[in-house]
KEMI-461109 format. One record per residue (C-alpha): residue number from 1; residue in one letter; chain; z, y, x. Coordinates in pm, whole numbers. Example, Ala and Ser with C-alpha at 12.3 -4.5 7.8 and 13.67 -1.06 7.14 Angstrom:
residues 2
<atom resi="1" resn="A" chain="A" pz="780" py="-450" px="1230"/>
<atom resi="2" resn="S" chain="A" pz="714" py="-106" px="1367"/>
end
This chain:
residues 170
<atom resi="1" resn="M" chain="A" pz="-69" py="7310" px="590"/>
<atom resi="2" resn="Y" chain="A" pz="-126" py="7622" px="801"/>
<atom resi="3" resn="Q" chain="A" pz="163" py="7706" px="1033"/>
<atom resi="4" resn="H" chain="A" pz="-19" py="7946" px="1265"/>
<atom resi="5" resn="I" chain="A" pz="-294" py="8177" px="1139"/>
<atom resi="6" resn="L" chain="A" pz="-499" py="8376" px="1390"/>
<atom resi="7" resn="V" chain="A" pz="-637" py="8717" px="1292"/>
<atom resi="8" resn="P" chain="A" pz="-849" py="8876" px="1566"/>
<atom resi="9" resn="L" chain="A" pz="-855" py="9256" px="1538"/>
<atom resi="10" resn="D" chain="A" pz="-1072" py="9512" px="1713"/>
<atom resi="11" resn="G" chain="A" pz="-929" py="9835" px="1576"/>
<atom resi="12" resn="S" chain="A" pz="-1191" py="9868" px="1303"/>
<atom resi="13" resn="H" chain="A" pz="-1123" py="9905" px="932"/>
<atom resi="14" resn="C" chain="A" pz="-1351" py="9608" px="866"/>
<atom resi="15" resn="A" chain="A" pz="-1151" py="9375" px="1091"/>
<atom resi="16" resn="E" chain="A" pz="-826" py="9485" px="928"/>
<atom resi="17" resn="Q" chain="A" pz="-956" py="9368" px="590"/>
<atom resi="18" resn="A" chain="A" pz="-901" py="9009" px="707"/>
<atom resi="19" resn="L" chain="A" pz="-527" py="9079" px="716"/>
<atom resi="20" resn="Q" chain="A" pz="-502" py="9091" px="337"/>
<atom resi="21" resn="H" chain="A" pz="-630" py="8735" px="312"/>
<atom resi="22" resn="A" chain="A" pz="-415" py="8612" px="600"/>
<atom resi="23" resn="V" chain="A" pz="-104" py="8763" px="439"/>
<atom resi="24" resn="E" chain="A" pz="-165" py="8580" px="113"/>
<atom resi="25" resn="L" chain="A" pz="-211" py="8250" px="296"/>
<atom resi="26" resn="A" chain="A" pz="95" py="8314" px="514"/>
<atom resi="27" resn="R" chain="A" pz="305" py="8372" px="202"/>
<atom resi="28" resn="I" chain="A" pz="185" py="8050" px="40"/>
<atom resi="29" resn="Y" chain="A" pz="228" py="7831" px="350"/>
<atom resi="30" resn="H" chain="A" pz="515" py="8021" px="518"/>
<atom resi="31" resn="S" chain="A" pz="292" py="8068" px="821"/>
<atom resi="32" resn="A" chain="A" pz="317" py="8289" px="1127"/>
<atom resi="33" resn="I" chain="A" pz="31" py="8532" px="1179"/>
<atom resi="34" resn="H" chain="A" pz="-104" py="8583" px="1530"/>
<atom resi="35" resn="L" chain="A" pz="-269" py="8921" px="1581"/>
<atom resi="36" resn="L" chain="A" pz="-507" py="8917" px="1876"/>
<atom resi="37" resn="F" chain="A" pz="-687" py="9215" px="2028"/>
<atom resi="38" resn="V" chain="A" pz="-950" py="9119" px="2287"/>
<atom resi="39" resn="M" chain="A" pz="-1068" py="9393" px="2522"/>
<atom resi="40" resn="P" chain="A" pz="-1431" py="9287" px="2581"/>
<atom resi="41" resn="V" chain="A" pz="-1570" py="9316" px="2931"/>
<atom resi="42" resn="L" chain="A" pz="-1940" py="9392" px="2953"/>
<atom resi="43" resn="Q" chain="A" pz="-2086" py="9333" px="3297"/>
<atom resi="44" resn="G" chain="A" pz="-2338" py="9583" px="3430"/>
<atom resi="45" resn="H" chain="A" pz="-2522" py="9625" px="3757"/>
<atom resi="46" resn="K" chain="A" pz="-2310" py="9909" px="3892"/>
<atom resi="47" resn="A" chain="A" pz="-1981" py="9878" px="3706"/>
<atom resi="48" resn="A" chain="A" pz="-1823" py="9669" px="3437"/>
<atom resi="49" resn="V" chain="A" pz="-1747" py="9846" px="3113"/>
<atom resi="50" resn="I" chain="A" pz="-1482" py="9754" px="2864"/>
<atom resi="51" resn="K" chain="A" pz="-1581" py="9816" px="2504"/>
<atom resi="52" resn="L" chain="A" pz="-1279" py="9902" px="2292"/>
<atom resi="53" resn="Y" chain="A" pz="-1416" py="9961" px="1946"/>
<atom resi="54" resn="P" chain="A" pz="-1537" py="10230" px="1933"/>
<atom resi="55" resn="L" chain="A" pz="-1458" py="10346" px="2288"/>
<atom resi="56" resn="Y" chain="A" pz="-1606" py="10250" px="2623"/>
<atom resi="57" resn="I" chain="A" pz="-1401" py="10265" px="2940"/>
<atom resi="58" resn="D" chain="A" pz="-1525" py="10227" px="3295"/>
<atom resi="59" resn="C" chain="A" pz="-1349" py="9929" px="3457"/>
<atom resi="60" resn="R" chain="A" pz="-1268" py="10141" px="3760"/>
<atom resi="61" resn="A" chain="A" pz="-1037" py="10334" px="3527"/>
<atom resi="62" resn="M" chain="A" pz="-865" py="10010" px="3430"/>
<atom resi="63" resn="Q" chain="A" pz="-687" py="9988" px="3762"/>
<atom resi="64" resn="G" chain="A" pz="-331" py="10108" px="3799"/>
<atom resi="65" resn="Q" chain="A" pz="-175" py="10343" px="3549"/>
<atom resi="66" resn="T" chain="A" pz="-485" py="10391" px="3333"/>
<atom resi="67" resn="G" chain="A" pz="-530" py="10017" px="3279"/>
<atom resi="68" resn="R" chain="A" pz="-168" py="9975" px="3179"/>
<atom resi="69" resn="H" chain="A" pz="-198" py="10276" px="2949"/>
<atom resi="70" resn="V" chain="A" pz="-503" py="10132" px="2769"/>
<atom resi="71" resn="E" chain="A" pz="-333" py="9794" px="2729"/>
<atom resi="72" resn="Q" chain="A" pz="-21" py="9969" px="2599"/>
<atom resi="73" resn="E" chain="A" pz="-232" py="10157" px="2341"/>
<atom resi="74" resn="M" chain="A" pz="-373" py="9828" px="2216"/>
<atom resi="75" resn="L" chain="A" pz="-24" py="9673" px="2202"/>
<atom resi="76" resn="S" chain="A" pz="98" py="9978" px="2008"/>
<atom resi="77" resn="Y" chain="A" pz="-186" py="9930" px="1760"/>
<atom resi="78" resn="L" chain="A" pz="-93" py="9564" px="1711"/>
<atom resi="79" resn="D" chain="A" pz="277" py="9649" px="1689"/>
<atom resi="80" resn="M" chain="A" pz="199" py="9893" px="1407"/>
<atom resi="81" resn="M" chain="A" pz="11" py="9618" px="1222"/>
<atom resi="82" resn="A" chain="A" pz="288" py="9366" px="1296"/>
<atom resi="83" resn="W" chain="A" pz="560" py="9600" px="1168"/>
<atom resi="84" resn="D" chain="A" pz="383" py="9624" px="833"/>
<atom resi="85" resn="L" chain="A" pz="355" py="9244" px="809"/>
<atom resi="86" resn="E" chain="A" pz="716" py="9189" px="914"/>
<atom resi="87" resn="E" chain="A" pz="824" py="9428" px="639"/>
<atom resi="88" resn="K" chain="A" pz="658" py="9179" px="402"/>
<atom resi="89" resn="G" chain="A" pz="866" py="8896" px="551"/>
<atom resi="90" resn="I" chain="A" pz="592" py="8744" px="767"/>
<atom resi="91" resn="S" chain="A" pz="652" py="8624" px="1122"/>
<atom resi="92" resn="V" chain="A" pz="405" py="8786" px="1365"/>
<atom resi="93" resn="V" chain="A" pz="293" py="8721" px="1724"/>
<atom resi="94" resn="T" chain="A" pz="84" py="8986" px="1903"/>
<atom resi="95" resn="S" chain="A" pz="-138" py="8951" px="2210"/>
<atom resi="96" resn="V" chain="A" pz="-382" py="9171" px="2400"/>
<atom resi="97" resn="L" chain="A" pz="-624" py="8985" px="2627"/>
<atom resi="98" resn="M" chain="A" pz="-935" py="9076" px="2823"/>
<atom resi="99" resn="G" chain="A" pz="-1267" py="8893" px="2830"/>
<atom resi="100" resn="D" chain="A" pz="-1545" py="8774" px="2604"/>
<atom resi="101" resn="P" chain="A" pz="-1402" py="8798" px="2250"/>
<atom resi="102" resn="A" chain="A" pz="-1537" py="8464" px="2125"/>
<atom resi="103" resn="E" chain="A" pz="-1428" py="8277" px="2438"/>
<atom resi="104" resn="I" chain="A" pz="-1080" py="8431" px="2430"/>
<atom resi="105" resn="I" chain="A" pz="-1039" py="8354" px="2058"/>
<atom resi="106" resn="L" chain="A" pz="-1142" py="7992" px="2116"/>
<atom resi="107" resn="A" chain="A" pz="-905" py="7955" px="2413"/>
<atom resi="108" resn="Y" chain="A" pz="-620" py="8114" px="2215"/>
<atom resi="109" resn="I" chain="A" pz="-660" py="7853" px="1939"/>
<atom resi="110" resn="S" chain="A" pz="-559" py="7559" px="2154"/>
<atom resi="111" resn="A" chain="A" pz="-302" py="7750" px="2361"/>
<atom resi="112" resn="H" chain="A" pz="-108" py="7856" px="2049"/>
<atom resi="113" resn="N" chain="A" pz="-161" py="7563" px="1807"/>
<atom resi="114" resn="I" chain="A" pz="-364" py="7775" px="1565"/>
<atom resi="115" resn="D" chain="A" pz="-439" py="7598" px="1234"/>
<atom resi="116" resn="L" chain="A" pz="-667" py="7860" px="1076"/>
<atom resi="117" resn="I" chain="A" pz="-867" py="8164" px="1186"/>
<atom resi="118" resn="V" chain="A" pz="-911" py="8450" px="940"/>
<atom resi="119" resn="L" chain="A" pz="-1193" py="8656" px="1082"/>
<atom resi="120" resn="A" chain="A" pz="-1373" py="8961" px="951"/>
<atom resi="121" resn="A" chain="A" pz="-1750" py="8954" px="989"/>
<atom resi="122" resn="H" chain="A" pz="-1895" py="9297" px="1027"/>
<atom resi="123" resn="G" chain="A" pz="-2160" py="9263" px="1293"/>
<atom resi="124" resn="M" chain="A" pz="-2022" py="9504" px="1553"/>
<atom resi="125" resn="G" chain="A" pz="-2118" py="9283" px="1842"/>
<atom resi="126" resn="G" chain="A" pz="-2425" py="9077" px="1799"/>
<atom resi="127" resn="S" chain="A" pz="-2788" py="9033" px="1730"/>
<atom resi="128" resn="K" chain="A" pz="-2948" py="9139" px="1402"/>
<atom resi="129" resn="L" chain="A" pz="-3024" py="8767" px="1367"/>
<atom resi="130" resn="W" chain="A" pz="-2653" py="8706" px="1303"/>
<atom resi="131" resn="P" chain="A" pz="-2560" py="8902" px="992"/>
<atom resi="132" resn="H" chain="A" pz="-2191" py="8822" px="1043"/>
<atom resi="133" resn="G" chain="A" pz="-2181" py="8937" px="1407"/>
<atom resi="134" resn="G" chain="A" pz="-2212" py="8766" px="1742"/>
<atom resi="135" resn="T" chain="A" pz="-1842" py="8695" px="1788"/>
<atom resi="136" resn="A" chain="A" pz="-1803" py="8553" px="1437"/>
<atom resi="137" resn="H" chain="A" pz="-2116" py="8342" px="1486"/>
<atom resi="138" resn="K" chain="A" pz="-1983" py="8189" px="1809"/>
<atom resi="139" resn="V" chain="A" pz="-1638" py="8125" px="1659"/>
<atom resi="140" resn="L" chain="A" pz="-1790" py="7964" px="1348"/>
<atom resi="141" resn="Q" chain="A" pz="-2002" py="7736" px="1564"/>
<atom resi="142" resn="L" chain="A" pz="-1732" py="7630" px="1813"/>
<atom resi="143" resn="A" chain="A" pz="-1388" py="7658" px="1654"/>
<atom resi="144" resn="P" chain="A" pz="-1204" py="7325" px="1626"/>
<atom resi="145" resn="V" chain="A" pz="-1006" py="7457" px="1325"/>
<atom resi="146" resn="P" chain="A" pz="-1106" py="7599" px="985"/>
<atom resi="147" resn="V" chain="A" pz="-1242" py="7955" px="984"/>
<atom resi="148" resn="L" chain="A" pz="-1206" py="8183" px="685"/>
<atom resi="149" resn="L" chain="A" pz="-1482" py="8440" px="728"/>
<atom resi="150" resn="I" chain="A" pz="-1424" py="8766" px="542"/>
<atom resi="151" resn="R" chain="A" pz="-1719" py="8994" px="479"/>
<atom resi="152" resn="G" chain="A" pz="-1591" py="9332" px="594"/>
<atom resi="153" resn="V" chain="A" pz="-1689" py="9629" px="381"/>
<atom resi="154" resn="V" chain="A" pz="-1730" py="9971" px="536"/>
<atom resi="155" resn="E" chain="A" pz="-1581" py="10241" px="316"/>
<atom resi="156" resn="A" chain="A" pz="-1794" py="10554" px="290"/>
<atom resi="157" resn="E" chain="A" pz="-1494" py="10784" px="296"/>
<atom resi="158" resn="V" chain="A" pz="-1349" py="10641" px="619"/>
<atom resi="159" resn="P" chain="A" pz="-1425" py="10893" px="896"/>
<atom resi="160" resn="S" chain="A" pz="-1635" py="10762" px="1181"/>
<atom resi="161" resn="L" chain="A" pz="-1459" py="10719" px="1512"/>
<atom resi="162" resn="E" chain="A" pz="-1788" py="10706" px="1702"/>
<atom resi="163" resn="V" chain="A" pz="-1788" py="10910" px="2018"/>
<atom resi="164" resn="S" chain="A" pz="-2084" py="11076" px="2179"/>
<atom resi="165" resn="Q" chain="A" pz="-2262" py="10909" px="2470"/>
<atom resi="166" resn="Q" chain="A" pz="-2095" py="11154" px="2712"/>
<atom resi="167" resn="E" chain="A" pz="-1748" py="11066" px="2581"/>
<atom resi="168" resn="R" chain="A" pz="-1805" py="10691" px="2601"/>
<atom resi="169" resn="V" chain="A" pz="-1745" py="10666" px="2974"/>
<atom resi="170" resn="M" chain="A" pz="-1429" py="10819" px="3108"/>
end
């Protein structure tokens, strides 16, 4: 029924909770799991900023070596997640893309024949009007395939990776 399951990740513990559900479905249906990390680009008046949960990076730093280094860090993160899934006998595809997370997720669906999206809803990027987050809201509204929305739970003992305002821009 589900041959290709998409799990968008953003580096947060909440987003990773969706993996547990995707793994169970992948075992039942012998599916491949696609891990996608979208580096969001936020446009500003003076400079664009990329928000990598929980870091912010000035787009000027994304040119040349620094940009390749950041992308490599995200690929390393996905590779670590993929290795764990492959140890469980699950086929994994990893991708790092840049743009609006909801738009990239929606484009990825058709480009990779995705049958199901397993998405954590934790409200990191959206209005207070959307309790499941702006990205999840957009994907729920526009996805042409079923979406399994997982309510992410923040664990009290997980240390915060928040950085100070001064550290946010490199």
